[in-house]
TORDRENTI-21182 format. One line per field, with one value per residue (C-alpha): residue number from 1; residue in three letters; x, z, y. Coordinates in Angstrom, 2 decimals. Layout:
<pts>
nr <- c(NUM/...)
rest <- c(ALA/...)
u <- c(X/...)
w <- c(Z/...)
v <- c(Y/...)
</pts>
This chain:
<pts>
nr <- c(1/2/3/4/5/6/7/8/9/10/11/12/13/14/15/16/17/18/19/20/21/22/23/24/25/26/27/28/29/30/31/32/33/34/35/36/37/38/39/40/41/42/43/44/45/46/47/48/49/50/51/52/53/54/55/56/57/58/59/60/61/62/63/64/65/66/67/68/69/70/71/72/73/74/75/76/77/78/79/80/81/82/83/84/85/86/87/88/89/90/91/92/93/94/95/96/97/98/99/100/101/102/103/104/105/106/107/108/109/110/111/112/113/114/115/116/117/118/119/120/121/122/123/124/125/126/127/128/129/130/131/132/133/134/135/136/137/138/139/140/141/142/143/144/145/146/147/148/149/150/151/152/153/154/155/156)
rest <- c(MET/GLU/GLU/LEU/LEU/ALA/GLU/PHE/ALA/ARG/ARG/ASN/ILE/ARG/VAL/PHE/PHE/ARG/GLU/LEU/ASN/PHE/TRP/SER/GLY/LEU/LEU/LEU/TYR/ILE/LYS/GLU/GLN/ASN/ARG/TRP/VAL/CYS/VAL/VAL/ASN/SER/LEU/ASN/GLU/PRO/SER/ALA/GLN/ARG/TRP/THR/LEU/ALA/HIS/GLU/LEU/ALA/HIS/PHE/LEU/LEU/HIS/PRO/ASP/SER/ARG/TYR/ILE/PHE/THR/ASP/GLY/ILE/PHE/PHE/CYS/GLY/LEU/ASN/ASP/ARG/GLU/TRP/GLN/ALA/ASN/ARG/MET/ALA/ALA/GLU/MET/LEU/ILE/PRO/ARG/LYS/ARG/ILE/GLN/ASP/MET/ILE/ASN/LEU/GLY/TRP/LYS/ASN/ASP/VAL/GLU/GLU/ILE/ARG/THR/LYS/ILE/GLU/GLU/LYS/SER/ARG/GLU/LEU/GLU/VAL/PRO/PHE/GLN/ALA/LEU/VAL/TRP/TRP/LEU/PHE/GLU/LEU/GLY/PHE/LEU/SER/TYR/ARG/ILE/TYR/ASN/LYS/LEU/ARG/LEU/THR/PHE/ARG)
u <- c(159.57/161.12/161.31/157.59/156.75/158.83/156.96/153.63/154.91/156.10/152.59/151.02/149.32/149.07/149.86/148.54/149.31/146.20/144.68/142.41/140.16/139.51/142.01/145.65/145.21/143.16/143.50/140.67/140.04/138.49/136.51/135.96/139.73/140.68/143.29/144.26/144.90/146.40/145.80/147.98/147.21/149.66/149.03/150.60/154.25/156.60/156.87/153.05/152.93/155.44/153.48/150.37/152.04/153.20/149.71/147.94/150.51/149.78/146.05/146.93/149.19/146.91/143.56/144.04/140.72/138.76/137.53/136.94/137.89/140.43/140.61/143.18/141.00/141.01/144.44/143.69/141.56/140.88/143.19/141.04/140.27/141.76/143.03/144.91/146.34/147.59/149.03/150.92/152.36/153.32/155.12/156.91/158.06/159.09/160.03/161.95/162.43/166.25/166.08/164.27/166.07/167.52/164.07/163.17/161.19/160.91/157.49/158.95/160.63/158.65/159.82/157.26/159.05/162.36/160.53/158.79/162.09/163.67/160.64/160.64/164.35/163.84/160.72/162.77/165.63/163.18/161.10/157.78/155.14/155.58/152.20/152.96/156.15/154.34/151.68/154.28/156.31/153.19/152.14/155.56/155.31/158.14/155.78/153.61/149.83/150.22/152.96/151.31/148.12/150.00/151.86/148.77/146.61/149.19/150.43/152.03)
w <- c(227.26/226.29/229.94/230.38/227.26/228.37/231.71/229.89/227.77/230.91/232.28/228.95/228.42/224.75/224.02/221.05/219.93/218.31/217.72/220.63/220.57/224.33/226.27/226.72/227.08/228.55/230.08/229.61/230.45/227.55/229.33/226.24/225.71/229.42/228.78/229.42/226.69/226.98/224.25/224.19/222.23/219.33/218.84/222.16/222.66/223.64/227.18/227.52/226.02/228.61/231.41/230.11/230.05/233.72/234.70/233.07/234.45/237.85/237.37/236.57/239.63/242.07/240.98/239.49/240.64/239.10/235.77/234.66/231.72/233.13/231.06/231.62/230.86/234.04/235.47/238.89/241.10/244.84/247.18/247.26/243.63/241.42/238.92/241.62/242.94/239.49/238.93/242.16/241.40/237.87/239.39/241.87/238.84/236.55/238.90/241.89/244.71/244.48/240.85/241.94/245.18/243.42/243.02/246.74/247.76/244.30/245.36/247.79/245.04/243.54/239.88/238.26/234.92/236.48/238.21/234.94/233.11/235.75/235.67/231.79/231.85/234.46/232.66/229.50/231.42/233.10/229.90/231.62/230.79/232.29/233.92/235.56/237.11/238.35/239.97/241.56/242.90/244.50/245.91/247.48/248.97/246.78/245.23/247.06/246.22/244.75/242.35/241.57/240.51/238.40/236.57/236.37/234.89/232.26/230.73/227.37)
v <- c(-45.11/-48.44/-49.53/-48.90/-50.72/-53.70/-53.65/-53.90/-56.75/-58.59/-58.20/-59.40/-56.05/-55.03/-51.39/-49.51/-45.96/-44.44/-40.97/-40.25/-37.16/-36.73/-38.79/-39.07/-42.76/-45.54/-48.96/-51.49/-55.05/-57.11/-59.75/-61.98/-62.20/-62.20/-59.53/-55.96/-53.37/-49.97/-47.29/-44.23/-41.12/-40.98/-37.27/-36.39/-35.46/-38.26/-37.01/-37.02/-40.59/-41.69/-40.15/-41.86/-45.18/-44.80/-43.59/-46.52/-49.06/-47.52/-48.25/-51.81/-52.15/-50.27/-51.47/-54.93/-56.32/-53.43/-54.54/-50.98/-48.84/-46.34/-43.13/-40.49/-37.47/-35.39/-34.58/-33.00/-35.10/-35.81/-37.70/-40.76/-40.75/-43.53/-40.95/-39.11/-42.38/-43.28/-39.82/-40.12/-43.53/-42.37/-39.37/-41.65/-43.82/-41.03/-38.15/-39.54/-37.13/-37.43/-36.10/-32.95/-32.08/-29.03/-27.64/-27.52/-24.46/-22.97/-21.61/-19.19/-17.20/-14.30/-14.62/-16.84/-16.78/-17.91/-20.77/-21.69/-21.79/-24.06/-26.43/-26.47/-27.40/-30.15/-31.52/-31.88/-33.54/-36.04/-36.48/-35.61/-33.07/-29.61/-29.77/-33.13/-31.79/-28.68/-30.76/-33.14/-30.20/-28.72/-32.16/-32.55/-29.08/-27.62/-24.99/-22.59/-22.60/-19.08/-20.02/-23.32/-21.59/-19.09/-21.88/-24.12/-21.43/-20.38/-23.61/-23.04)
</pts>
């Protein structure tokens, strides 16, 4: 998380950790101050906070001319959607393919609990949320749609 916070500081983006009721985080441009601010939900687990920081940094890098408020409320979006783009870049930052090579073709196994256990272990190792790793493994084609749906619908 320290590397991400340092990246925000290098870009002169202030980061605040606050209790948020509906969002994991948000990135907003304050026109009057001509500055960006990132707010991360302090109630979330550290791995989720780390994911949120990467996601909001991705918004800043991918959509710098958009003077919008970016909120991280909906996780699964369409391919051309800004949220999907930010999720993909966050995954590329935090879950590099070389770190998950040992998980190739997990979706072809039939034992969902065995797959869940392996993904839980890897998500702890990578310090990312379980659901983010499940999504990324599916996006990369390492999980079948059937297994992805079973894992997605039964998050713990």
